[in-house]
Each structure stands twice: as structure tokens, then as C-alpha cells.
N, C-alpha and C positions, 0 to 999 in steps of 0.2 A: 323416229319413225320413218322419215324420208330416206335416211341412209339404209334402213332395213328393207324398205320397199325397193329401192334401187338395186341393192345387193341381191334381193330375191329374184328380180326380173333378169339381172345379168346372169345369175346362176341358171335360171330356167332357160334362157335363150341359148346358153352354151350347152346345156344338157340336151335340148332339142336338136341342136346342130350335130352333136356327137351321135345321138341316137339315129337321126336321119341318115347320116353317113353309114353307120353300121347296118341299118336295115334297108338302106337304099330306098328311103321313103321321101319322095319329092315334096309332098304336102307338109311333112314335119320340117323339112329343110326350109321351105318358104316361111313357115310360121316362126322358126328360129331367126331367120334373116330379118323378118319384119320386126321382131322384138329388138334385135340388135340395132336396126336402123332407128327404131323409136328411141332407144337409149342414147344413140349418137346424137339425134336431134335434140334430146333433152339436155345432154351435156353442152352442146353448142349454145342453146338458148340460155342456159344458166351462166355459161361463160360470158356471153355478150351482155347479160343483165348487169354485170358489175364492171363493165368497161365504158370508157368515153363518158365520164360523168364530171360535172363541175359542182362545187359546193361553196356556200357562203354561210358562215356561222354568225348569229346575232346573240350576244350575251350581255348582261348588264355590267357596267363598269365596276360597281361596288354594291355590296349588300352586307347586312349584319349576320352574325352567327345565328342560325336557327330560322332565318327568313326563307321563304319559298323562292327558289330561283327557277326561272323559265329560260331555257336556251332553245332558240329556234335555228333550224338548219334548212336553208333553201337549196334545192337540187335541180340541176339542169341536165338534160341529155345532149351530148354533143353530136349525136348521130340521129338521123331520121329513121328510127326503128321503133317498133312497138315492143315495150318492155313489160314483163310481169312485175309483180310487186317485189320491192326490195326493202330491207330494213337497215337503217343507219344507226350505228353504235358509236357514240363519241367516246374517245379514250381520254378520260379525265386524268390529271396527274395523280400519282399514287399518294402523295402527301395531302391531297385535298380530300379530307374525310367527309363523307356525306351519308345521309340517311334518306329513306323514303324516295329513292330514285325510281322514277317511272320509266318504262320502256318507250322508245319512240314509235310512233304509228307507222305501219308499212305504207309505202307510197309507190306510185308508178311514174317515174320521171318522163317528162315530155320534152320535145326538141325546142319548141318556141315559147314555152311557158314554164316559169319556175314553180316547182311544187314544194310546199312548205310542210315540214314536220317539226315536232318539238318533243322535249322531255323536261322533267322537273326533278329537283332534288333540294334537300336542306343541308347547307354546310354546317359542320360541327366544330370547326377550328379556324381561327383567324390566319391571315397570311395573304401573300400575293402569289398568284398562280398563273402559269402560262401553259398552253398546250396547242397542238396543231394537228395531231393525228386522229383519224377516225377510220372505222372499218365498215364495210358494206357487205351485207349478206343477201344473195339473190338466188332464186330457184327458177326452174322451168315452169311452164304453164300447168303441167300435171303435178308439180311438187315432188318429183322423184329425185332430182339432183340439186344439191346445194353447193354454191360457190361463194368464197369469201375473198375480199381484197381490201388492202389498207391504202389509204390516201393521205398525203400531206397537204394540208390546207393553209390558208393564212393564219398567222398566229393570233390566238385568242387570249385575252388577259382579263382577270377578274380579281378584285381586292375584297377579301372577306374581313369586314370590320368587326371589332370585338362587340359583344353584347354587354351593355352596362349592367352590372350586377349590383343591386342595391345593398348597402351595408350601413349599419348604424354603429358608429364608434364615437367614443368620447375623446375629442381632441382637447389638449390642454388649453385652458383659458388664461391668457395673460393680457391684462389691459394695455392697450396701445399697440399690440402686435397685430400685424395684418391678418394672420390666419384666424385669430379669434373674431375679428370684425367681419371677415368674410363668412365665417360659419354662422354668425348671428344675423347676417343679412344687413348689417349697418352700412356697408359700403355702397349698396345699390341705391341709386337715386340721391346720394348724399352730395354730389357735386352740382355744378351749374352747367358745365359744357356738355351738350349732348354728343354721344359718340355713335349713334345709330339707332335702328329700330329692331325689334325682335317680336316673336309671337307672344301673345298674352298668356300668362300663367296665373294660376290661382293665387290670390293675395296681392296682385298688382293694383295700384291705385288707378281709378278711371281718369284721374287728372292727367295721367301720362299717356293716354291713348293718342296715337298718331292717326287722326281721322282721315286725312287725305290718303295715306298709304293703305289704310284699312279699306277705304272705298275702292281703291284700284285693284287690290288683291282679293277682296272678298273675305279676308281673314283679319281678325282683330289683332292689331299690332300696337305695341307700346314703345315709347321712347326710352332709350338707355342713356344714362349720364356717366360722365367720368367720375370715378370714385375719389372722394376727397382725401382718403386716408392712404392711398397708394398700397392697398393690400396686395400681397404677392405670395404665391405658393409655387415652389419648384418641386418636381417629382424626379426621383431616381429609381430605376427598376433594375434588380439584379439580373445581369445578362451574361455572366461568366459561364464558360463551358462546365457542364455538370450541375448547374444550379437549378435546372428544370427537372423536377421530380414527378414521376407518374408516366402514364402512357396514353396514347390516342388523344382524345379531346379532354380527358380529365387529368390535366397536369397543373402543377403549381403556377406556372407562368400564365396559363390561360385564365386561371382565377384571379391572379394579380392584375392582369390587363383589364379584366372585367370590372374589378373594384376601382382601379385607377380611373377608368373611363367614367364611372359613375361619380366619383369624388371630384374629378376635374370639371364635369358638367355642372355639379352643384356649386362649385366655387365660381365658375363663370356666370351662372345665373345670379349670383349675389354680388357681381361686379368686381371680383378679384381678378388679378392677372395670373395666368397659369403658364408656366414654362417647363420645358423638358430639356435642360441644358446639355445632357449627355447624348441626346439623339437628334438634336437640331442645331444647325450652325449658329444661328443668332435668334434673339428674342423676336417673336412675331408682334406686329402692330395691328393685326387684323381685328375687326369687330368680333363680338362674342359669337355670332352665328357662324361666320367664316372660320373663326379660331377653333370652334368645336369640331368642325369638319376636319381641320388640319390635325387636331389631336387624335381623332379616331384613325386617320390615315397613318399617323406616326405609330400608334399602338399596333396597327395591323402588321407592321414590319418588324416588330421587336422579336428577336431570336436570341436564344442562349448559346452564343457561339463565339464569345470574346475571351481573350486571354487575360485582360485586365479585370480586377475585382471591383465590386461596388465600392469598397473602401477607397480605392485609388480614384474612382470617379468623384467621390465625395471630397477627397483631399484636393482635387483640382479646382473645386469651387470655393475654397477658402479665400476670403477677401474679394470675391467677385459678385456675391449676391447683395442686393440692396439691404441696407440696415433695417432690422426689424422684420425681415422676411422669414418665411418658414420653408424648410426643406423636408419633404416627405419621402422617406426611403422605404421601399418595399423589398423584402428579401425572405427567402426560405431557408437557405443554408447560412449558418453562422460564419461571419467574416471578421477576423481579428483586426484587420486593417481599418475597419469601419470605426472601431472604438477610438483609436487615436484621431481619426478624422473628425469624429463628433466633438471631441474636446477642443480641437482647433477651431471648428466652426462656431462652437458656443462662445469661445473667447472673442470672436468677431461679431457677436450679437445676432447670430443666426439660430433660430429655434429648430432643432432637429427632431422629427417625429418618425421613428422607425416603425413600419407596419410589419409585424413578424408573423410568419406562417409556419405551421408545424410540418416539417418535412416527413415525419413518420406517417402522417395521414394520407400521403400520396404514394407511398411505397406499394409496389406490386410484387407478385410472385416472381417476376422476371428480374427484379432489381437485385443486382449483385452486391451493391455496396450500401452502407447506411451513413449518409453524410451527417455532420453535426447539425442538429436542428436549431433554427434561430430562436425557438421558444424555450430553449434550455434555461432554467432559472439562473444559473451562474452567468450566462451570456447576457440575459436581460439585466441583471444587476450591474454588470460591467458597463453596459450602455447607459443605464441610469446614473451611475457614478460619474460618467464622462460628461453628463449634462443633457442627455437626451430624454425624451418622453416616450418610451416604447409602448406600443399598443399591440396586444395579441389579437390577431385577426381570426374570424370564423373561417373554417375551411369547407363549409357546406354551402352549395349554391341553393338559395331559397326557391328558385324556379326548377331546379333539377337539371 
């Protein structure tokens, strides 16, 4: 509408000027000149409204998928001029998929006082994202002319952590194997040496409440003890190029990371040690609370862009995992190298639990190829014959 009004006034002023010259009518000429001067002043005011500005962006360091994110932008005017309202539009990265994005409120920047505006959105996909550009749209006082300008600001960074997706699966039970004890909760509190405190959860004994820390924080905290059984679970996630099936936020890798986040959190709550040998340099010795944050940060950076297969990753772990530990392998595309790696791991006393996802459930109309699905019955039988305990995973997010 602003462009239409400006165009109409420009056309009218030009028409009046032409008619005034043709009819030799000074009054019409003066009217046309006044309109042209008005439009010129509007152009100048709109041009000045998006110049000499300074910005500072305040964004959270990390949030989970689906959480509401609030980004604040503070704006200063570098010149002592009265400005009309402007609108700031942050240029988020293209790969940062969001929903429910709200527009930022129009503001009038001042010279000696920062003016704050904000917008909100919900991220739909995990990852680490950076951006620095934003655009400003300003008008004149009459709203006839609109000007836009792009600014480069200080780099903003945000880490979108995966949302834990609850999943109920039957892990194989083998007496004396760490994963079974972690799943049944036998490892928590079984030891003598305390290793830290954590938030109270349903089922914890009141005998283990750390009253001093609870009084300081105002939150009920309980003591955690070293597990006496050395329960250990290691996770491998398929990250080879082409193994992520689907599009947007609904991909196999997004679902895998959500399930793995949930399972890792459950194992930590039960006192087990959780490692990700292929995506971290060395095992972490952090307490459960800090370790959980490390795991979420690791999963936020998982991308399907490697040339090596998950079978090669598993083969590299032969002889390196603690005896009696469990290796949980999550994959969507069948990998023949994994079958041989499972046999070698099993011969070294490692229990391998492949979490298998149906690649067909993630295919879209734009998918040009049909990769071999990990839930193919023949492939499942090959893994089972090699000594693994395959589990077919659900492909529906219970929360949607």
C-alpha cells in the first residue's frame, strides 16, 4: 500500500507539472512542485531512517528442539536525529528450520538510549547455527516511502539440542552384563563411594538426600554413588553420507538422535557409564549431570556427512571396549560391514544391540533412490547370526 500511495503521488505531481506547463497555470505548477518536494522530503527521511544504526543481538546459547526461543535486539542511533519507526528483521540461517516465528516490534531508535525489540520462534531441527546479518526497513513519517538496508553485526551462535523422544524397547537381558544391570536400575546406589549429587527423581530413597545442598539450592538433591558393577554402554550412530533419509525436520537421523538422547539419559540415571567413542576423543569422567549436558551437545553436532560406514566405526572398537560392556548401534540403511564387525566384537565379549530403523518410512516424493532398509528380514537374520541382538525401532514420534 505504501508503494502504491507513493507511486500515485509521484504520478499526480508529474501530471500536474506537465498540465501546468501546457496550460501556463502557475497555481497547478506550484501544487505539482509542492507534491514533488513532499515526496523528496519523504525519500530523504526514509533514507536516513535506516542509516547510522548500531545493533547488539542477545540470543540463548542452547535450547532444545521445540522450545520457545526469544532473541532480543538492541538498537542505537549514531546520529542525533529524530527517526520514524523502523522494523528489524533478523536473517536466520536457511538450515535453521523454525516455526511460530513472530515479527519484531517496530521501534524508533534514539541517540543516547538503546531501544530493545525482540522476536520468538521454535526450532524444529538440531544443530549448531551461526548468523550475523539483519535487515532494517524504515519509512518516512507519512508512510509513503519505504527503504531497506542490510547490516552485518557481531556473530550470533545458538546450539539446538535434540529433544529426548521416549521409546520403550526390550533390551536383551544377560546376567552379569552391564547393560542389563543399568536397565534394571541395579547399578545406582550399589557402590560405596559418592560421585556427586543430582536432582531427586521419583523412586529415589530419602536416605540418600543431600540435605545441605538441598537447603542451599532450594531443590531436593540426592547423592549418587559409584556403581559397583562398572555398567557401561557405548553408542554408535550411522553418520555416513546418504544414510539420513527424509526431509526437513522429519528425518531418520533426527529421530535416532532423539531416541539415543532418551536412552542415554535413562542409563545415566541408573548409574551406568555412557560413551560415544566415534564422536568424542576420549571417555568423559564427568558426573551424571555434567555428562548429560555433554551428551546433548555431542548429539546436536551429529551430521550424516562421513565417508566411513558405521561398520568401520564398529570394527575400530574391537578390543577397546571394557569386557562385558554393551555397544548400541543405531542405523537406518543396511551396512554389510557391520555384520563382520558384530562377529568380531562378540568374540571379544561385547554385547552388540543394533537399533534398526525402517528407511522406507522416511522416504519422500523427492527421494530419488531407495536405500536398503536396515529392517530387511534377511539383514536382521545376518546380524542375529553374527551374535547381535537386533531391535526394530518405532518410527513414529509419540509427541508428533
